[in-house]
The first five atom37 places (N, CA, C, CB, O) and aatype in JSON, in Angstrom:
{
  "aatype": [12, 14, 6, 1, 18, 17, 11, 19, 9, 10, 9, 10, 14, 19, 7, 6, 3, 3, 10, 5, 1, 9, 16, 15, 3, 16, 1, 9, 9, 0, 19, 3, 12, 14, 2, 16, 5, 5, 0, 2, 0, 5, 14, 17, 18, 3, 18, 1, 16, 15, 19, 3, 6, 9, 6, 0, 0, 16, 7, 10, 3, 13, 13, 2, 0, 10, 14, 19, 7, 10, 5, 3, 15, 10, 6, 19, 7, 19, 3, 0, 7, 0, 19, 8],
  "atom_mask": [
    [1, 1, 1, 1, 1],
    [1, 1, 1, 1, 1],
    [1, 1, 1, 1, 1],
    [1, 1, 1, 1, 1],
    [1, 1, 1, 1, 1],
    [1, 1, 1, 1, 1],
    [1, 1, 1, 1, 1],
    [1, 1, 1, 1, 1],
    [1, 1, 1, 1, 1],
    [1, 1, 1, 1, 1],
    [1, 1, 1, 1, 1],
    [1, 1, 1, 1, 1],
    [1, 1, 1, 1, 1],
    [1, 1, 1, 1, 1],
    [1, 1, 1, 0, 1],
    [1, 1, 1, 1, 1],
    [1, 1, 1, 1, 1],
    [1, 1, 1, 1, 1],
    [1, 1, 1, 1, 1],
    [1, 1, 1, 1, 1],
    [1, 1, 1, 1, 1],
    [1, 1, 1, 1, 1],
    [1, 1, 1, 1, 1],
    [1, 1, 1, 1, 1],
    [1, 1, 1, 1, 1],
    [1, 1, 1, 1, 1],
    [1, 1, 1, 1, 1],
    [1, 1, 1, 1, 1],
    [1, 1, 1, 1, 1],
    [1, 1, 1, 1, 1],
    [1, 1, 1, 1, 1],
    [1, 1, 1, 1, 1],
    [1, 1, 1, 1, 1],
    [1, 1, 1, 1, 1],
    [1, 1, 1, 1, 1],
    [1, 1, 1, 1, 1],
    [1, 1, 1, 1, 1],
    [1, 1, 1, 1, 1],
    [1, 1, 1, 1, 1],
    [1, 1, 1, 1, 1],
    [1, 1, 1, 1, 1],
    [1, 1, 1, 1, 1],
    [1, 1, 1, 1, 1],
    [1, 1, 1, 1, 1],
    [1, 1, 1, 1, 1],
    [1, 1, 1, 1, 1],
    [1, 1, 1, 1, 1],
    [1, 1, 1, 1, 1],
    [1, 1, 1, 1, 1],
    [1, 1, 1, 1, 1],
    [1, 1, 1, 1, 1],
    [1, 1, 1, 1, 1],
    [1, 1, 1, 1, 1],
    [1, 1, 1, 1, 1],
    [1, 1, 1, 1, 1],
    [1, 1, 1, 1, 1],
    [1, 1, 1, 1, 1],
    [1, 1, 1, 1, 1],
    [1, 1, 1, 0, 1],
    [1, 1, 1, 1, 1],
    [1, 1, 1, 1, 1],
    [1, 1, 1, 1, 1],
    [1, 1, 1, 1, 1],
    [1, 1, 1, 1, 1],
    [1, 1, 1, 1, 1],
    [1, 1, 1, 1, 1],
    [1, 1, 1, 1, 1],
    [1, 1, 1, 1, 1],
    [1, 1, 1, 0, 1],
    [1, 1, 1, 1, 1],
    [1, 1, 1, 1, 1],
    [1, 1, 1, 1, 1],
    [1, 1, 1, 1, 1],
    [1, 1, 1, 1, 1],
    [1, 1, 1, 1, 1],
    [1, 1, 1, 1, 1],
    [1, 1, 1, 0, 1],
    [1, 1, 1, 1, 1],
    [1, 1, 1, 1, 1],
    [1, 1, 1, 1, 1],
    [1, 1, 1, 0, 1],
    [1, 1, 1, 1, 1],
    [1, 1, 1, 1, 1],
    [1, 1, 1, 1, 1]
  ],
  "atom_positions": [
    [[0.84, -1.17, 0.0], [0.0, 0.0, 0.0], [0.9, 1.25, 0.0], [-0.97, -0.01, 1.23], [1.84, 1.34, 0.8]],
    [[0.63, 2.2, -0.88], [1.47, 3.39, -0.93], [1.29, 4.28, 0.31], [1.15, 4.2, -2.19], [0.2, 4.36, 0.88]],
    [[2.37, 4.92, 0.71], [2.31, 5.84, 1.85], [1.64, 7.16, 1.5], [3.71, 6.1, 2.37], [1.05, 7.81, 2.36]],
    [[1.73, 7.55, 0.22], [1.19, 8.83, -0.22], [0.54, 8.65, -1.58], [2.3, 9.92, -0.28], [0.82, 7.69, -2.3]],
    [[-0.33, 9.58, -1.91], [-0.83, 9.64, -3.28], [-0.91, 11.1, -3.69], [-2.21, 8.94, -3.42], [-1.09, 11.98, -2.86]],
    [[-0.76, 11.33, -4.99], [-0.67, 12.69, -5.5], [-1.37, 12.81, -6.84], [0.8, 13.12, -5.63], [-1.64, 11.82, -7.51]],
    [[-1.66, 14.04, -7.2], [-2.22, 14.35, -8.51], [-1.64, 15.69, -8.96], [-3.8, 14.4, -8.48], [-1.36, 16.56, -8.15]],
    [[-1.47, 15.82, -10.27], [-1.1, 17.09, -10.89], [-2.12, 17.34, -11.98], [0.38, 17.06, -11.46], [-2.3, 16.52, -12.88]],
    [[-2.8, 18.49, -11.91], [-3.87, 18.81, -12.85], [-3.57, 20.13, -13.53], [-5.24, 18.87, -12.13], [-3.35, 21.14, -12.87]],
    [[-3.56, 20.12, -14.85], [-3.4, 21.33, -15.65], [-4.77, 21.67, -16.23], [-2.32, 21.14, -16.79], [-5.39, 20.82, -16.87]],
    [[-5.24, 22.87, -16.01], [-6.59, 23.24, -16.4], [-6.56, 24.16, -17.61], [-7.33, 23.92, -15.24], [-6.01, 25.26, -17.57]],
    [[-7.16, 23.67, -18.7], [-7.26, 24.45, -19.94], [-8.72, 24.53, -20.36], [-6.39, 23.84, -21.06], [-9.47, 23.57, -20.17]],
    [[-9.12, 25.65, -20.94], [-10.47, 25.71, -21.51], [-10.53, 24.82, -22.75], [-10.86, 27.18, -21.86], [-9.5, 24.43, -23.3]],
    [[-11.73, 24.51, -23.17], [-11.93, 23.68, -24.36], [-11.3, 24.38, -25.55], [-13.44, 23.4, -24.61], [-11.45, 25.59, -25.72]],
    [[-10.61, 23.63, -26.37], [-9.99, 24.2, -27.55], [-9.05, 23.21, -28.21], [0.0, 0.0, 0.0], [-9.03, 22.03, -27.86]],
    [[-8.28, 23.7, -29.15], [-7.34, 22.88, -29.9], [-5.91, 23.32, -29.59], [-7.62, 22.97, -31.43], [-5.69, 24.36, -28.98]],
    [[-4.96, 22.5, -30.0], [-3.54, 22.81, -29.88], [-3.17, 23.14, -28.43], [-3.17, 23.98, -30.79], [-2.66, 24.22, -28.12]],
    [[-3.43, 22.17, -27.55], [-3.29, 22.38, -26.11], [-1.93, 22.93, -25.7], [-3.54, 21.1, -25.39], [-1.86, 23.87, -24.91]],
    [[-0.87, 22.38, -26.23], [0.47, 22.8, -25.82], [0.7, 24.29, -26.07], [1.53, 21.98, -26.55], [1.35, 24.96, -25.28]],
    [[0.17, 24.8, -27.17], [0.35, 26.21, -27.51], [-0.51, 27.13, -26.63], [0.0, 26.44, -28.98], [-0.24, 28.33, -26.55]],
    [[-1.53, 26.58, -25.98], [-2.42, 27.4, -25.15], [-1.97, 27.5, -23.7], [-3.81, 26.84, -25.2], [-2.59, 28.2, -22.91]],
    [[-0.9, 26.8, -23.34], [-0.4, 26.88, -21.97], [0.46, 28.13, -21.84], [0.41, 25.6, -21.6], [1.42, 28.32, -22.59]],
    [[0.08, 28.97, -20.88], [0.8, 30.23, -20.64], [1.17, 30.31, -19.17], [-0.06, 31.46, -21.06], [0.86, 29.41, -18.39]],
    [[1.83, 31.38, -18.79], [2.2, 31.58, -17.39], [0.98, 31.78, -16.5], [3.14, 32.76, -17.26], [1.09, 31.71, -15.28]],
    [[-0.19, 32.03, -17.1], [-1.43, 32.2, -16.34], [-2.24, 30.91, -16.23], [-2.27, 33.27, -16.98], [-3.29, 30.91, -15.59]],
    [[-1.77, 29.83, -16.82], [-2.49, 28.56, -16.78], [-2.51, 28.03, -15.35], [-1.83, 27.53, -17.73], [-1.49, 28.03, -14.66]],
    [[-3.68, 27.59, -14.92], [-3.82, 27.08, -13.56], [-3.37, 25.63, -13.49], [-5.28, 27.21, -13.07], [-3.77, 24.79, -14.3]],
    [[-2.52, 25.35, -12.51], [-2.06, 23.99, -12.23], [-2.31, 23.72, -10.76], [-0.54, 23.8, -12.6], [-1.94, 24.52, -9.9]],
    [[-2.95, 22.6, -10.49], [-3.22, 22.2, -9.11], [-2.43, 20.92, -8.85], [-4.76, 21.98, -8.86], [-2.6, 19.92, -9.55]],
    [[-1.58, 20.96, -7.85], [-0.81, 19.79, -7.44], [-1.19, 19.47, -6.0], [0.73, 20.02, -7.58], [-1.22, 20.35, -5.15]],
    [[-1.49, 18.19, -5.73], [-1.92, 17.75, -4.41], [-1.1, 16.53, -4.02], [-3.45, 17.43, -4.38], [-0.92, 15.61, -4.82]],
    [[-0.6, 16.52, -2.79], [0.16, 15.39, -2.26], [-0.4, 15.06, -0.88], [1.71, 15.71, -2.2], [-0.28, 15.86, 0.05]],
    [[-1.02, 13.88, -0.75], [-1.71, 13.51, 0.49], [-1.14, 12.22, 1.07], [-3.21, 13.35, 0.24], [-0.79, 11.3, 0.34]],
    [[-1.05, 12.17, 2.4], [-0.68, 10.89, 3.0], [-1.84, 9.91, 2.85], [-0.31, 11.07, 4.5], [-3.01, 10.31, 2.84]],
    [[-1.53, 8.66, 2.72], [-2.55, 7.62, 2.57], [-2.92, 7.08, 3.95], [-2.05, 6.46, 1.64], [-2.58, 5.96, 4.32]],
    [[-3.62, 7.94, 4.72], [-4.02, 7.58, 6.08], [-5.49, 7.95, 6.29], [-3.13, 8.29, 7.13], [-6.05, 8.75, 5.54]],
    [[-6.09, 7.37, 7.3], [-7.47, 7.72, 7.66], [-7.55, 9.19, 8.09], [-7.99, 6.8, 8.79], [-8.53, 9.87, 7.79]],
    [[-6.52, 9.68, 8.77], [-6.52, 11.06, 9.25], [-6.51, 12.06, 8.1], [-5.31, 11.3, 10.14], [-7.06, 13.15, 8.24]],
    [[-5.92, 11.71, 6.99], [-5.89, 12.61, 5.84], [-7.29, 12.9, 5.33], [-5.04, 12.01, 4.71], [-7.56, 13.99, 4.82]],
    [[-8.18, 11.94, 5.47], [-9.56, 12.14, 5.02], [-10.33, 13.15, 5.85], [-10.29, 10.82, 5.04], [-11.37, 13.64, 5.42]],
    [[-9.83, 13.48, 7.03], [-10.49, 14.46, 7.89], [-10.26, 15.89, 7.38], [-9.99, 14.33, 9.33], [-11.0, 16.8, 7.76]],
    [[-9.27, 16.08, 6.56], [-8.94, 17.39, 6.02], [-9.48, 17.5, 4.6], [-7.41, 17.64, 6.04], [-9.54, 16.49, 3.89]],
    [[-9.88, 18.71, 4.16], [-10.28, 18.87, 2.76], [-9.06, 18.72, 1.84], [-10.94, 20.26, 2.54], [-7.93, 19.02, 2.23]],
    [[-9.3, 18.24, 0.63], [-8.2, 17.96, -0.31], [-7.32, 19.18, -0.54], [-8.76, 17.48, -1.63], [-6.11, 19.04, -0.71]],
    [[-7.92, 20.36, -0.54], [-7.15, 21.57, -0.88], [-6.15, 21.95, 0.21], [-8.09, 22.72, -1.13], [-5.27, 22.78, -0.04]],
    [[-6.26, 21.38, 1.39], [-5.24, 21.6, 2.42], [-3.92, 20.92, 2.06], [-5.74, 21.1, 3.78], [-2.89, 21.2, 2.68]],
    [[-3.95, 20.03, 1.08], [-2.76, 19.28, 0.69], [-2.15, 19.81, -0.61], [-3.11, 17.83, 0.53], [-1.3, 19.14, -1.2]],
    [[-2.55, 20.99, -1.05], [-1.96, 21.55, -2.27], [-0.47, 21.81, -2.04], [-2.68, 22.86, -2.68], [-0.04, 22.19, -0.96]],
    [[0.28, 21.59, -3.1], [1.72, 21.78, -3.07], [2.16, 22.23, -4.45], [2.46, 20.47, -2.63], [1.31, 22.46, -5.32]],
    [[3.43, 22.36, -4.67], [3.94, 22.73, -6.0], [4.25, 21.48, -6.82], [5.2, 23.61, -5.88], [4.48, 20.4, -6.27]],
    [[4.24, 21.64, -8.12], [4.66, 20.55, -9.01], [6.12, 20.21, -8.73], [4.46, 20.95, -10.51], [6.5, 19.03, -8.76]],
    [[6.94, 21.22, -8.44], [8.35, 20.96, -8.12], [8.49, 20.0, -6.94], [9.06, 22.27, -7.81], [9.36, 19.13, -6.96]],
    [[7.65, 20.15, -5.92], [7.71, 19.26, -4.76], [7.36, 17.83, -5.14], [6.77, 19.75, -3.65], [8.0, 16.88, -4.68]],
    [[6.36, 17.67, -5.97], [5.98, 16.31, -6.4], [7.07, 15.72, -7.28], [4.62, 16.33, -7.17], [7.38, 14.53, -7.17]],
    [[7.65, 16.53, -8.16], [8.76, 16.04, -8.99], [9.93, 15.59, -8.12], [9.22, 17.13, -9.97], [10.54, 14.56, -8.39]],
    [[10.25, 16.36, -7.09], [11.37, 16.02, -6.2], [11.1, 14.69, -5.47], [11.62, 17.15, -5.18], [12.01, 13.89, -5.28]],
    [[9.86, 14.48, -5.08], [9.51, 13.27, -4.34], [9.41, 12.03, -5.23], [8.2, 13.46, -3.62], [9.66, 10.92, -4.77]],
    [[9.05, 12.23, -6.5], [8.79, 11.08, -7.38], [9.88, 10.81, -8.41], [7.5, 11.28, -8.09], [9.99, 9.71, -8.94]],
    [[10.69, 11.82, -8.69], [11.7, 11.67, -9.76], [11.12, 11.87, -11.15], [0.0, 0.0, 0.0], [11.83, 11.69, -12.14]],
    [[9.85, 12.23, -11.24], [9.21, 12.48, -12.54], [9.46, 13.92, -12.99], [7.68, 12.2, -12.45], [9.81, 14.78, -12.18]],
    [[9.29, 14.17, -14.28], [9.46, 15.51, -14.84], [8.22, 15.87, -15.64], [10.75, 15.59, -15.73], [8.07, 15.46, -16.79]],
    [[7.33, 16.63, -15.02], [6.09, 17.03, -15.68], [6.34, 18.23, -16.59], [5.01, 17.37, -14.63], [7.26, 19.01, -16.37]],
    [[5.52, 18.35, -17.6], [5.5, 19.52, -18.49], [6.84, 19.77, -19.18], [5.1, 20.75, -17.71], [7.17, 20.92, -19.49]],
    [[7.6, 18.72, -19.43], [8.92, 18.87, -20.05], [8.85, 19.21, -21.54], [9.71, 17.61, -19.86], [9.89, 19.46, -22.16]],
    [[7.66, 19.24, -22.12], [7.51, 19.66, -23.52], [7.37, 21.17, -23.63], [6.3, 18.97, -24.15], [7.36, 21.71, -24.74]],
    [[7.27, 21.85, -22.5], [7.16, 23.31, -22.5], [8.54, 23.94, -22.52], [6.37, 23.8, -21.28], [9.52, 23.31, -22.13]],
    [[8.64, 25.2, -22.97], [9.92, 25.91, -22.85], [10.34, 25.94, -21.37], [9.81, 27.36, -23.42], [9.5, 26.05, -20.48]],
    [[11.63, 25.84, -21.11], [12.15, 25.71, -19.75], [11.68, 26.84, -18.84], [13.68, 25.66, -19.76], [11.28, 26.59, -17.7]],
    [[11.71, 28.07, -19.3], [11.29, 29.2, -18.47], [9.83, 29.11, -18.07], [0.0, 0.0, 0.0], [9.49, 29.38, -16.92]],
    [[8.96, 28.72, -19.0], [7.54, 28.56, -18.7], [7.33, 27.39, -17.76], [6.73, 28.36, -20.0], [6.57, 27.49, -16.79]],
    [[7.99, 26.29, -18.02], [7.89, 25.12, -17.15], [8.3, 25.49, -15.73], [8.76, 23.96, -17.68], [7.6, 25.15, -14.77]],
    [[9.41, 26.19, -15.58], [9.89, 26.57, -14.26], [8.88, 27.47, -13.53], [11.23, 27.29, -14.37], [8.63, 27.27, -12.34]],
    [[8.31, 28.44, -14.23], [7.39, 29.37, -13.58], [6.08, 28.69, -13.17], [7.09, 30.55, -14.5], [5.49, 29.03, -12.15]],
    [[5.62, 27.73, -13.96], [4.38, 27.02, -13.63], [4.58, 26.03, -12.48], [3.86, 26.28, -14.85], [3.68, 25.85, -11.65]],
    [[5.72, 25.39, -12.42], [5.94, 24.31, -11.46], [6.29, 24.79, -10.06], [7.02, 23.42, -11.96], [6.16, 24.02, -9.1]],
    [[6.74, 26.0, -9.92], [7.19, 26.48, -8.6], [6.04, 26.94, -7.71], [8.16, 27.63, -8.79], [6.16, 26.9, -6.49]],
    [[4.93, 27.36, -8.29], [3.84, 27.93, -7.51], [2.94, 26.89, -6.88], [0.0, 0.0, 0.0], [2.86, 25.75, -7.32]],
    [[2.26, 27.32, -5.81], [1.23, 26.51, -5.16], [-0.11, 27.16, -5.44], [1.49, 26.36, -3.6], [-0.3, 28.34, -5.13]],
    [[-1.03, 26.43, -6.01], [-2.34, 26.96, -6.37], [-3.07, 27.48, -5.13], [-3.18, 25.88, -7.07], [-3.09, 26.85, -4.08]],
    [[-3.68, 28.66, -5.3], [-4.51, 29.24, -4.25], [-5.87, 29.62, -4.79], [-3.81, 30.47, -3.64], [-6.59, 30.42, -4.18]],
    [[-6.24, 29.05, -5.94], [-7.49, 29.38, -6.59], [-8.71, 28.82, -5.86], [0.0, 0.0, 0.0], [-8.59, 28.04, -4.91]],
    [[-9.87, 29.24, -6.34], [-11.14, 28.81, -5.77], [-11.28, 27.29, -5.85], [-12.31, 29.48, -6.5], [-10.79, 26.66, -6.79]],
    [[-11.93, 26.71, -4.87], [-12.09, 25.26, -4.83], [-13.54, 24.81, -4.86], [-11.43, 24.71, -3.6], [-13.81, 23.61, -4.86]],
    [[-14.46, 25.72, -4.88], [-15.88, 25.35, -4.87], [-16.54, 25.74, -6.15], [-16.61, 26.0, -3.71], [-17.74, 25.51, -6.32]]
  ]
}
């Protein structure tokens, strides 16, 4: 059984040519939660983190098809957007 579970979500409006529509304003939500009963007592958004943190923990490289500067700016932030 895994100790943690995570998700990385990139949010784009409906359209074509997705890669070209990703900008520095694109919303990315990254969540990293412990796999415990206690974690369920907290809302999911309390576990938001940066993509960089998930990459460091997993060894994965998300959004590597983007230009390096854009990738860096998107991955460092922690989403604080609306959740309802």
